[in-house]
KOLGU-4560 file (N, C-alpha, C; in nm, 3 decimals, padded with zeros to 5 digits):
<recs>
<n_xx: -02.925 n_yy: 02.760 n_zz: -01.676 ca_xx: -02.944 ca_yy: 02.783 ca_zz: -01.535 c_xx: -02.890 c_yy: 02.665 c_zz: -01.457 mol: A seq: 1 type: MET>
<n_xx: -02.824 n_yy: 02.691 n_zz: -01.345 ca_xx: -02.770 ca_yy: 02.587 ca_zz: -01.259 c_xx: -02.874 c_yy: 02.536 c_zz: -01.162 mol: A seq: 2 type: GLY>
<n_xx: -02.826 n_yy: 02.490 n_zz: -01.049 ca_xx: -02.913 ca_yy: 02.436 ca_zz: -00.947 c_xx: -02.887 c_yy: 02.507 c_zz: -00.815 mol: A seq: 3 type: LEU>
<n_xx: -02.992 n_yy: 02.553 n_zz: -00.751 ca_xx: -02.983 ca_yy: 02.612 ca_zz: -00.617 c_xx: -03.059 c_yy: 02.521 c_zz: -00.522 mol: A seq: 4 type: ALA>
<n_xx: -03.001 n_yy: 02.499 n_zz: -00.404 ca_xx: -03.063 ca_yy: 02.413 ca_zz: -00.304 c_xx: -03.079 c_yy: 02.489 c_zz: -00.174 mol: A seq: 5 type: LEU>
<n_xx: -03.196 n_yy: 02.476 n_zz: -00.113 ca_xx: -03.220 ca_yy: 02.537 ca_zz: 00.016 c_xx: -03.279 c_yy: 02.430 c_zz: 00.108 mol: A seq: 6 type: GLN>
<n_xx: -03.215 n_yy: 02.411 n_zz: 00.223 ca_xx: -03.260 ca_yy: 02.310 ca_zz: 00.318 c_xx: -03.328 c_yy: 02.377 c_zz: 00.436 mol: A seq: 7 type: THR>
<n_xx: -03.446 n_yy: 02.325 n_zz: 00.471 ca_xx: -03.517 ca_yy: 02.371 ca_zz: 00.590 c_xx: -03.554 c_yy: 02.249 c_zz: 00.673 mol: A seq: 8 type: THR>
<n_xx: -03.569 n_yy: 02.270 n_zz: 00.802 ca_xx: -03.610 ca_yy: 02.162 ca_zz: 00.892 c_xx: -03.731 c_yy: 02.209 c_zz: 00.970 mol: A seq: 9 type: ARG>
<n_xx: -03.831 n_yy: 02.121 n_zz: 00.978 ca_xx: -03.954 ca_yy: 02.154 ca_zz: 01.051 c_xx: -04.021 c_yy: 02.025 c_zz: 01.095 mol: A seq: 10 type: HIS>
<n_xx: -04.053 n_yy: 02.016 n_zz: 01.223 ca_xx: -04.125 ca_yy: 01.900 ca_zz: 01.278 c_xx: -04.059 c_yy: 01.767 c_zz: 01.242 mol: A seq: 11 type: ASP>
<n_xx: -03.927 n_yy: 01.759 n_zz: 01.254 ca_xx: -03.856 ca_yy: 01.635 ca_zz: 01.230 c_xx: -03.838 c_yy: 01.599 c_zz: 01.084 mol: A seq: 12 type: GLY>
<n_xx: -03.867 n_yy: 01.691 n_zz: 00.996 ca_xx: -03.856 ca_yy: 01.666 ca_zz: 00.852 c_xx: -03.758 c_yy: 01.766 c_zz: 00.791 mol: A seq: 13 type: ARG>
<n_xx: -03.665 n_yy: 01.715 n_zz: 00.713 ca_xx: -03.572 ca_yy: 01.801 ca_zz: 00.638 c_xx: -03.622 c_yy: 01.810 c_zz: 00.495 mol: A seq: 14 type: ALA>
<n_xx: -03.640 n_yy: 01.932 n_zz: 00.447 ca_xx: -03.685 ca_yy: 01.953 ca_zz: 00.310 c_xx: -03.578 c_yy: 02.026 c_zz: 00.232 mol: A seq: 15 type: THR>
<n_xx: -03.543 n_yy: 01.969 n_zz: 00.117 ca_xx: -03.451 ca_yy: 02.035 ca_zz: 00.025 c_xx: -03.535 c_yy: 02.089 c_zz: -00.089 mol: A seq: 16 type: ILE>
<n_xx: -03.541 n_yy: 02.220 n_zz: -00.100 ca_xx: -03.610 ca_yy: 02.284 ca_zz: -00.212 c_xx: -03.507 c_yy: 02.311 c_zz: -00.320 mol: A seq: 17 type: ALA>
<n_xx: -03.526 n_yy: 02.249 n_zz: -00.435 ca_xx: -03.434 ca_yy: 02.266 ca_zz: -00.547 c_xx: -03.493 c_yy: 02.365 c_zz: -00.647 mol: A seq: 18 type: ALA>
<n_xx: -03.405 n_yy: 02.443 n_zz: -00.709 ca_xx: -03.448 ca_yy: 02.540 ca_zz: -00.810 c_xx: -03.351 c_yy: 02.534 c_zz: -00.927 mol: A seq: 19 type: ARG>
<n_xx: -03.406 n_yy: 02.516 n_zz: -01.048 ca_xx: -03.322 ca_yy: 02.513 ca_zz: -01.168 c_xx: -03.327 c_yy: 02.378 c_zz: -01.237 mol: A seq: 20 type: GLY>
<n_xx: -03.210 n_yy: 02.333 n_zz: -01.282 ca_xx: -03.200 ca_yy: 02.207 ca_zz: -01.357 c_xx: -03.110 c_yy: 02.109 c_zz: -01.285 mol: A seq: 21 type: SER>
<n_xx: -03.154 n_yy: 01.984 n_zz: -01.281 ca_xx: -03.072 ca_yy: 01.877 ca_zz: -01.224 c_xx: -03.016 c_yy: 01.798 c_zz: -01.341 mol: A seq: 22 type: ILE>
<n_xx: -02.887 n_yy: 01.814 n_zz: -01.364 ca_xx: -02.824 ca_yy: 01.748 ca_zz: -01.478 c_xx: -02.684 c_yy: 01.703 c_zz: -01.440 mol: A seq: 23 type: ASP>
<n_xx: -02.608 n_yy: 01.658 n_zz: -01.537 ca_xx: -02.473 ca_yy: 01.606 ca_zz: -01.514 c_xx: -02.387 c_yy: 01.705 c_zz: -01.437 mol: A seq: 24 type: LEU>
<n_xx: -02.405 n_yy: 01.833 n_zz: -01.463 ca_xx: -02.321 ca_yy: 01.935 ca_zz: -01.402 c_xx: -02.364 c_yy: 01.972 c_zz: -01.260 mol: A seq: 25 type: HIS>
<n_xx: -02.487 n_yy: 01.945 n_zz: -01.224 ca_xx: -02.537 ca_yy: 01.988 ca_zz: -01.093 c_xx: -02.579 c_yy: 01.874 c_zz: -01.001 mol: A seq: 26 type: SER>
<n_xx: -02.589 n_yy: 01.754 n_zz: -01.053 ca_xx: -02.643 ca_yy: 01.644 ca_zz: -00.973 c_xx: -02.553 c_yy: 01.606 c_zz: -00.855 mol: A seq: 27 type: SER>
<n_xx: -02.424 n_yy: 01.627 n_zz: -00.867 ca_xx: -02.332 ca_yy: 01.593 ca_zz: -00.758 c_xx: -02.363 c_yy: 01.676 c_zz: -00.633 mol: A seq: 28 type: GLU>
<n_xx: -02.397 n_yy: 01.802 n_zz: -00.652 ca_xx: -02.431 ca_yy: 01.888 ca_zz: -00.538 c_xx: -02.556 c_yy: 01.835 c_zz: -00.466 mol: A seq: 29 type: GLU>
<n_xx: -02.655 n_yy: 01.792 n_zz: -00.541 ca_xx: -02.775 ca_yy: 01.735 ca_zz: -00.481 c_xx: -02.742 c_yy: 01.605 c_zz: -00.410 mol: A seq: 30 type: LEU>
<n_xx: -02.662 n_yy: 01.520 n_zz: -00.473 ca_xx: -02.623 ca_yy: 01.392 ca_zz: -00.411 c_xx: -02.554 c_yy: 01.416 c_zz: -00.278 mol: A seq: 31 type: ARG>
<n_xx: -02.460 n_yy: 01.510 n_zz: -00.276 ca_xx: -02.386 ca_yy: 01.539 ca_zz: -00.153 c_xx: -02.479 c_yy: 01.589 c_zz: -00.043 mol: A seq: 32 type: ALA>
<n_xx: -02.572 n_yy: 01.676 n_zz: -00.077 ca_xx: -02.663 ca_yy: 01.731 ca_zz: 00.024 c_xx: -02.754 c_yy: 01.622 c_zz: 00.080 mol: A seq: 33 type: ARG>
<n_xx: -02.808 n_yy: 01.537 n_zz: -00.007 ca_xx: -02.897 ca_yy: 01.430 ca_zz: 00.039 c_xx: -02.822 c_yy: 01.331 c_zz: 00.127 mol: A seq: 34 type: LEU>
<n_xx: -02.703 n_yy: 01.293 n_zz: 00.087 ca_xx: -02.622 ca_yy: 01.200 ca_zz: 00.165 c_xx: -02.588 c_yy: 01.260 c_zz: 00.301 mol: A seq: 35 type: THR>
<n_xx: -02.552 n_yy: 01.386 n_zz: 00.301 ca_xx: -02.518 ca_yy: 01.457 ca_zz: 00.424 c_xx: -02.636 c_yy: 01.456 c_zz: 00.523 mol: A seq: 36 type: GLU>
<n_xx: -02.755 n_yy: 01.481 n_zz: 00.474 ca_xx: -02.872 ca_yy: 01.484 ca_zz: 00.562 c_xx: -02.900 c_yy: 01.347 c_zz: 00.622 mol: A seq: 37 type: LEU>
<n_xx: -02.899 n_yy: 01.244 n_zz: 00.540 ca_xx: -02.927 ca_yy: 01.109 ca_zz: 00.590 c_xx: -02.818 c_yy: 01.065 c_zz: 00.687 mol: A seq: 38 type: VAL>
<n_xx: -02.692 n_yy: 01.090 n_zz: 00.652 ca_xx: -02.581 ca_yy: 01.050 ca_zz: 00.739 c_xx: -02.580 c_yy: 01.127 c_zz: 00.870 mol: A seq: 39 type: ASP>
<n_xx: -02.640 n_yy: 01.247 n_zz: 00.872 ca_xx: -02.648 ca_yy: 01.327 ca_zz: 00.995 c_xx: -02.764 c_yy: 01.283 c_zz: 01.084 mol: A seq: 40 type: ALA>
<n_xx: -02.840 n_yy: 01.183 n_zz: 01.038 ca_xx: -02.946 ca_yy: 01.129 ca_zz: 01.122 c_xx: -03.087 c_yy: 01.175 c_zz: 01.089 mol: A seq: 41 type: GLY>
<n_xx: -03.104 n_yy: 01.251 n_zz: 00.982 ca_xx: -03.240 ca_yy: 01.290 ca_zz: 00.942 c_xx: -03.318 c_yy: 01.165 c_zz: 00.904 mol: A seq: 42 type: GLU>
<n_xx: -03.438 n_yy: 01.149 n_zz: 00.958 ca_xx: -03.519 ca_yy: 01.031 ca_zz: 00.931 c_xx: -03.623 c_yy: 01.054 c_zz: 00.823 mol: A seq: 43 type: ARG>
<n_xx: -03.660 n_yy: 01.178 n_zz: 00.799 ca_xx: -03.755 ca_yy: 01.212 ca_zz: 00.693 c_xx: -03.693 c_yy: 01.320 c_zz: 00.606 mol: A seq: 44 type: GLU>
<n_xx: -03.670 n_yy: 01.286 n_zz: 00.480 ca_xx: -03.612 ca_yy: 01.382 ca_zz: 00.386 c_xx: -03.709 c_yy: 01.399 c_zz: 00.269 mol: A seq: 45 type: VAL>
<n_xx: -03.740 n_yy: 01.524 n_zz: 00.239 ca_xx: -03.829 ca_yy: 01.557 ca_zz: 00.128 c_xx: -03.750 c_yy: 01.639 c_zz: 00.027 mol: A seq: 46 type: VAL>
<n_xx: -03.760 n_yy: 01.600 n_zz: -00.099 ca_xx: -03.697 ca_yy: 01.675 ca_zz: -00.207 c_xx: -03.809 c_yy: 01.746 c_zz: -00.283 mol: A seq: 47 type: VAL>
<n_xx: -03.813 n_yy: 01.877 n_zz: -00.269 ca_xx: -03.918 ca_yy: 01.958 ca_zz: -00.332 c_xx: -03.869 c_yy: 02.003 c_zz: -00.469 mol: A seq: 48 type: ASP>
<n_xx: -03.933 n_yy: 01.950 n_zz: -00.574 ca_xx: -03.893 ca_yy: 01.980 ca_zz: -00.712 c_xx: -03.986 c_yy: 02.082 c_zz: -00.779 mol: A seq: 49 type: LEU>
<n_xx: -04.062 n_yy: 02.155 n_zz: -00.700 ca_xx: -04.157 ca_yy: 02.251 ca_zz: -00.755 c_xx: -04.091 c_yy: 02.349 c_zz: -00.852 mol: A seq: 50 type: THR>
<n_xx: -03.970 n_yy: 02.392 n_zz: -00.821 ca_xx: -03.901 ca_yy: 02.492 ca_zz: -00.904 c_xx: -03.795 c_yy: 02.430 c_zz: -00.994 mol: A seq: 51 type: ALA>
<n_xx: -03.803 n_yy: 02.299 n_zz: -01.018 ca_xx: -03.709 ca_yy: 02.230 ca_zz: -01.108 c_xx: -03.775 c_yy: 02.212 c_zz: -01.243 mol: A seq: 52 type: VAL>
<n_xx: -03.709 n_yy: 02.261 n_zz: -01.347 ca_xx: -03.767 ca_yy: 02.254 ca_zz: -01.481 c_xx: -03.708 c_yy: 02.144 c_zz: -01.568 mol: A seq: 53 type: ASP>
<n_xx: -03.602 n_yy: 02.077 n_zz: -01.519 ca_xx: -03.537 ca_yy: 01.973 ca_zz: -01.599 c_xx: -03.464 c_yy: 01.877 c_zz: -01.507 mol: A seq: 54 type: PHE>
<n_xx: -03.470 n_yy: 01.748 n_zz: -01.539 ca_xx: -03.397 ca_yy: 01.646 ca_zz: -01.464 c_xx: -03.358 c_yy: 01.536 c_zz: -01.563 mol: A seq: 55 type: CYS>
<n_xx: -03.225 n_yy: 01.518 n_zz: -01.581 ca_xx: -03.181 ca_yy: 01.414 ca_zz: -01.674 c_xx: -03.149 c_yy: 01.285 c_zz: -01.599 mol: A seq: 56 type: ASP>
<n_xx: -03.090 n_yy: 01.188 n_zz: -01.668 ca_xx: -03.066 ca_yy: 01.057 ca_zz: -01.607 c_xx: -02.970 c_yy: 01.064 c_zz: -01.489 mol: A seq: 57 type: SER>
<n_xx: -02.877 n_yy: 01.159 n_zz: -01.489 ca_xx: -02.788 ca_yy: 01.171 ca_zz: -01.374 c_xx: -02.866 c_yy: 01.217 c_zz: -01.251 mol: A seq: 58 type: SER>
<n_xx: -02.963 n_yy: 01.303 n_zz: -01.270 ca_xx: -03.048 ca_yy: 01.346 ca_zz: -01.160 c_xx: -03.135 c_yy: 01.232 c_zz: -01.109 mol: A seq: 59 type: GLY>
<n_xx: -03.190 n_yy: 01.153 n_zz: -01.200 ca_xx: -03.270 ca_yy: 01.037 ca_zz: -01.160 c_xx: -03.184 c_yy: 00.939 c_zz: -01.081 mol: A seq: 60 type: LEU>
<n_xx: -03.061 n_yy: 00.919 n_zz: -01.126 ca_xx: -02.968 ca_yy: 00.830 ca_zz: -01.058 c_xx: -02.944 c_yy: 00.877 c_zz: -00.914 mol: A seq: 61 type: ASN>
<n_xx: -02.924 n_yy: 01.006 n_zz: -00.896 ca_xx: -02.903 ca_yy: 01.062 ca_zz: -00.762 c_xx: -03.025 c_yy: 01.037 c_zz: -00.674 mol: A seq: 62 type: VAL>
<n_xx: -03.143 n_yy: 01.059 n_zz: -00.726 ca_xx: -03.265 ca_yy: 01.039 ca_zz: -00.647 c_xx: -03.282 c_yy: 00.892 c_zz: -00.607 mol: A seq: 63 type: LEU>
<n_xx: -03.256 n_yy: 00.801 n_zz: -00.700 ca_xx: -03.270 ca_yy: 00.658 ca_zz: -00.670 c_xx: -03.167 c_yy: 00.615 c_zz: -00.566 mol: A seq: 64 type: VAL>
<n_xx: -03.042 n_yy: 00.656 n_zz: -00.584 ca_xx: -02.937 ca_yy: 00.619 ca_zz: -00.488 c_xx: -02.965 c_yy: 00.679 c_zz: -00.350 mol: A seq: 65 type: ARG>
<n_xx: -03.013 n_yy: 00.801 n_zz: -00.346 ca_xx: -03.045 ca_yy: 00.865 ca_zz: -00.218 c_xx: -03.161 c_yy: 00.793 c_zz: -00.150 mol: A seq: 66 type: ALA>
<n_xx: -03.260 n_yy: 00.751 n_zz: -00.229 ca_xx: -03.373 ca_yy: 00.675 ca_zz: -00.175 c_xx: -03.323 c_yy: 00.545 c_zz: -00.112 mol: A seq: 67 type: TYR>
<n_xx: -03.237 n_yy: 00.473 n_zz: -00.183 ca_xx: -03.182 ca_yy: 00.347 ca_zz: -00.132 c_xx: -03.098 c_yy: 00.370 c_zz: -00.007 mol: A seq: 68 type: LYS>
<n_xx: -03.018 n_yy: 00.474 n_zz: -00.008 ca_xx: -02.934 ca_yy: 00.506 ca_zz: 00.107 c_xx: -03.021 c_yy: 00.539 c_zz: 00.228 mol: A seq: 69 type: HIS>
<n_xx: -03.126 n_yy: 00.616 n_zz: 00.208 ca_xx: -03.217 ca_yy: 00.650 ca_zz: 00.317 c_xx: -03.281 c_yy: 00.524 c_zz: 00.375 mol: A seq: 70 type: ALA>
<n_xx: -03.329 n_yy: 00.437 n_zz: 00.289 ca_xx: -03.393 ca_yy: 00.313 ca_zz: 00.337 c_xx: -03.294 c_yy: 00.228 c_zz: 00.416 mol: A seq: 71 type: ARG>
<n_xx: -03.170 n_yy: 00.223 n_zz: 00.371 ca_xx: -03.068 ca_yy: 00.145 ca_zz: 00.441 c_xx: -03.041 c_yy: 00.202 c_zz: 00.581 mol: A seq: 72 type: ALA>
<n_xx: -03.069 n_yy: 00.329 n_zz: 00.599 ca_xx: -03.049 ca_yy: 00.396 ca_zz: 00.728 c_xx: -03.181 c_yy: 00.408 c_zz: 00.806 mol: A seq: 73 type: GLN>
<n_xx: -03.282 n_yy: 00.334 n_zz: 00.765 ca_xx: -03.416 ca_yy: 00.339 ca_zz: 00.826 c_xx: -03.476 c_yy: 00.479 c_zz: 00.823 mol: A seq: 74 type: ASN>
<n_xx: -03.453 n_yy: 00.547 n_zz: 00.712 ca_xx: -03.508 ca_yy: 00.680 ca_zz: 00.690 c_xx: -03.598 c_yy: 00.675 c_zz: 00.567 mol: A seq: 75 type: ALA>
<n_xx: -03.673 n_yy: 00.783 n_zz: 00.545 ca_xx: -03.755 ca_yy: 00.793 ca_zz: 00.425 c_xx: -03.709 c_yy: 00.911 c_zz: 00.341 mol: A seq: 76 type: THR>
<n_xx: -03.723 n_yy: 00.897 n_zz: 00.212 ca_xx: -03.695 ca_yy: 01.004 ca_zz: 00.118 c_xx: -03.805 c_yy: 01.004 c_zz: 00.014 mol: A seq: 77 type: LEU>
<n_xx: -03.869 n_yy: 01.118 n_zz: -00.001 ca_xx: -03.975 ca_yy: 01.131 ca_zz: -00.101 c_xx: -03.954 c_yy: 01.258 c_zz: -00.182 mol: A seq: 78 type: VAL>
<n_xx: -04.011 n_yy: 01.257 n_zz: -00.300 ca_xx: -04.006 ca_yy: 01.372 ca_zz: -00.391 c_xx: -04.145 c_yy: 01.434 c_zz: -00.396 mol: A seq: 79 type: VAL>
<n_xx: -04.151 n_yy: 01.566 n_zz: -00.390 ca_xx: -04.278 ca_yy: 01.636 ca_zz: -00.404 c_xx: -04.263 c_yy: 01.745 c_zz: -00.509 mol: A seq: 80 type: THR>
<n_xx: -04.375 n_yy: 01.792 n_zz: -00.558 ca_xx: -04.377 ca_yy: 01.910 ca_zz: -00.644 c_xx: -04.336 c_yy: 01.890 c_zz: -00.788 mol: A seq: 81 type: GLY>
<n_xx: -04.306 n_yy: 01.768 n_zz: -00.829 ca_xx: -04.264 ca_yy: 01.745 ca_zz: -00.968 c_xx: -04.381 c_yy: 01.774 c_zz: -01.062 mol: A seq: 82 type: ALA>
<n_xx: -04.353 n_yy: 01.844 n_zz: -01.169 ca_xx: -04.457 ca_yy: 01.877 ca_zz: -01.268 c_xx: -04.393 c_yy: 01.880 c_zz: -01.407 mol: A seq: 83 type: TYR>
<n_xx: -04.476 n_yy: 01.888 n_zz: -01.507 ca_xx: -04.429 ca_yy: 01.901 ca_zz: -01.645 c_xx: -04.332 c_yy: 01.791 c_zz: -01.685 mol: A seq: 84 type: GLY>
<n_xx: -04.221 n_yy: 01.832 n_zz: -01.746 ca_xx: -04.122 ca_yy: 01.735 ca_zz: -01.795 c_xx: -04.065 c_yy: 01.648 c_zz: -01.684 mol: A seq: 85 type: ARG>
<n_xx: -04.044 n_yy: 01.708 n_zz: -01.567 ca_xx: -03.985 ca_yy: 01.632 ca_zz: -01.456 c_xx: -04.083 c_yy: 01.524 c_zz: -01.408 mol: A seq: 86 type: VAL>
<n_xx: -04.207 n_yy: 01.560 n_zz: -01.391 ca_xx: -04.308 ca_yy: 01.461 ca_zz: -01.352 c_xx: -04.321 c_yy: 01.354 c_zz: -01.460 mol: A seq: 87 type: GLU>
<n_xx: -04.320 n_yy: 01.394 n_zz: -01.584 ca_xx: -04.333 ca_yy: 01.300 ca_zz: -01.695 c_xx: -04.220 c_yy: 01.197 c_zz: -01.695 mol: A seq: 88 type: ASN>
<n_xx: -04.097 n_yy: 01.240 n_zz: -01.674 ca_xx: -03.986 ca_yy: 01.146 ca_zz: -01.675 c_xx: -03.993 c_yy: 01.053 c_zz: -01.554 mol: A seq: 89 type: VAL>
<n_xx: -04.039 n_yy: 01.101 n_zz: -01.439 ca_xx: -04.055 ca_yy: 01.013 ca_zz: -01.323 c_xx: -04.163 c_yy: 00.909 c_zz: -01.349 mol: A seq: 90 type: LEU>
<n_xx: -04.272 n_yy: 00.950 n_zz: -01.412 ca_xx: -04.381 ca_yy: 00.856 ca_zz: -01.441 c_xx: -04.343 c_yy: 00.758 c_zz: -01.553 mol: A seq: 91 type: ARG>
<n_xx: -04.278 n_yy: 00.808 n_zz: -01.656 ca_xx: -04.238 ca_yy: 00.723 ca_zz: -01.769 c_xx: -04.141 c_yy: 00.614 c_zz: -01.725 mol: A seq: 92 type: THR>
<n_xx: -04.051 n_yy: 00.647 n_zz: -01.635 ca_xx: -03.952 ca_yy: 00.549 ca_zz: -01.587 c_xx: -04.006 c_yy: 00.461 c_zz: -01.475 mol: A seq: 93 type: THR>
<n_xx: -04.124 n_yy: 00.494 n_zz: -01.422 ca_xx: -04.182 ca_yy: 00.418 ca_zz: -01.312 c_xx: -04.129 c_yy: 00.458 c_zz: -01.176 mol: A seq: 94 type: GLY>
<n_xx: -04.041 n_yy: 00.556 n_zz: -01.171 ca_xx: -03.984 ca_yy: 00.597 ca_zz: -01.044 c_xx: -04.085 c_yy: 00.669 c_zz: -00.954 mol: A seq: 95 type: LEU>
<n_xx: -04.192 n_yy: 00.718 n_zz: -01.014 ca_xx: -04.296 ca_yy: 00.785 ca_zz: -00.935 c_xx: -04.356 c_yy: 00.692 c_zz: -00.831 mol: A seq: 96 type: ASP>
<n_xx: -04.357 n_yy: 00.562 n_zz: -00.860 ca_xx: -04.422 ca_yy: 00.466 ca_zz: -00.770 c_xx: -04.357 c_yy: 00.458 c_zz: -00.633 mol: A seq: 97 type: ARG>
<n_xx: -04.228 n_yy: 00.491 n_zz: -00.623 ca_xx: -04.166 ca_yy: 00.485 ca_zz: -00.491 c_xx: -04.101 c_yy: 00.617 c_zz: -00.450 mol: A seq: 98 type: PHE>
<n_xx: -04.076 n_yy: 00.707 n_zz: -00.544 ca_xx: -04.012 ca_yy: 00.834 ca_zz: -00.508 c_xx: -04.111 c_yy: 00.945 c_zz: -00.473 mol: A seq: 99 type: LEU>
<n_xx: -04.223 n_yy: 00.949 n_zz: -00.544 ca_xx: -04.316 ca_yy: 01.061 ca_zz: -00.526 c_xx: -04.407 c_yy: 01.039 c_zz: -00.406 mol: A seq: 100 type: MET>
<n_xx: -04.421 n_yy: 01.144 n_zz: -00.326 ca_xx: -04.507 ca_yy: 01.138 ca_zz: -00.208 c_xx: -04.652 c_yy: 01.128 c_zz: -00.251 mol: A seq: 101 type: ALA>
<n_xx: -04.727 n_yy: 01.050 n_zz: -00.178 ca_xx: -04.870 ca_yy: 01.039 ca_zz: -00.200 c_xx: -04.936 c_yy: 01.161 c_zz: -00.136 mol: A seq: 102 type: ASP>
<n_xx: -05.020 n_yy: 01.227 n_zz: -00.208 ca_xx: -05.084 ca_yy: 01.349 ca_zz: -00.156 c_xx: -05.166 c_yy: 01.324 c_zz: -00.031 mol: A seq: 103 type: ALA>
<n_xx: -05.215 n_yy: 01.203 n_zz: -00.017 ca_xx: -05.301 ca_yy: 01.174 ca_zz: 00.098 c_xx: -05.226 c_yy: 01.160 c_zz: 00.229 mol: A seq: 104 type: ALA>
<n_xx: -05.110 n_yy: 01.094 n_zz: 00.227 ca_xx: -05.045 ca_yy: 01.069 ca_zz: 00.355 c_xx: -04.900 c_yy: 01.116 c_zz: 00.362 mol: A seq: 105 type: ASP>
<n_xx: -04.849 n_yy: 01.175 n_zz: 00.254 ca_xx: -04.714 ca_yy: 01.230 ca_zz: 00.258 c_xx: -04.604 c_yy: 01.125 c_zz: 00.253 mol: A seq: 106 type: GLY>
<n_xx: -04.639 n_yy: 01.002 n_zz: 00.223 ca_xx: -04.540 ca_yy: 00.895 ca_zz: 00.216 c_xx: -04.526 c_yy: 00.843 c_zz: 00.075 mol: A seq: 107 type: GLU>
<n_xx: -04.407 n_yy: 00.798 n_zz: 00.043 ca_xx: -04.384 ca_yy: 00.735 ca_zz: -00.086 c_xx: -04.441 c_yy: 00.595 c_zz: -00.085 mol: A seq: 108 type: GLY>
<n_xx: -04.449 n_yy: 00.533 n_zz: -00.200 ca_xx: -04.497 ca_yy: 00.396 ca_zz: -00.208 c_xx: -04.396 c_yy: 00.304 c_zz: -00.141 mol: A seq: 109 type: ALA>
<n_xx: -04.436 n_yy: 00.186 n_zz: -00.108 ca_xx: -04.350 ca_yy: 00.095 ca_zz: -00.034 c_xx: -04.261 c_yy: 00.009 c_zz: -00.123 mol: A seq: 110 type: GLU>
<n_xx: -04.273 n_yy: 00.021 n_zz: -00.254 ca_xx: -04.192 ca_yy: -00.061 ca_zz: -00.343 c_xx: -04.043 c_yy: -00.033 c_zz: -00.332 mol: A seq: 111 type: GLY>
<n_xx: -03.963 n_yy: -00.132 n_zz: -00.362 ca_xx: -03.818 ca_yy: -00.116 ca_zz: -00.358 c_xx: -03.763 c_yy: -00.122 c_zz: -00.499 mol: A seq: 112 type: ARG>
<n_xx: -03.650 n_yy: -00.054 n_zz: -00.517 ca_xx: -03.580 ca_yy: -00.058 ca_zz: -00.646 c_xx: -03.462 c_yy: -00.146 c_zz: -00.631 mol: A seq: 113 type: VAL>
</recs>
């Protein structure tokens, strides 16, 4: 299965809902969409991984670079909905500490990579 992306905007927040697998073959599409949103002036970007069943190192790389790019533009980027293998890889690598939104306030942690 490939990757499908759907972008919605609501209350000043752009949400990209991803469906499928984020891997070497599909990560470029996600990178381009995230960069496009931040460069277009979006200040809050949410990546919804609820329907993502796999994310390899190329996908993690895209998320980290997008997070850094957003911060450099005074924007925020957080990941929501990660579960199973995807959540496990984010937690194992420590990326959950700054990429994953906190359920209480909708913001990622303040740590930098």
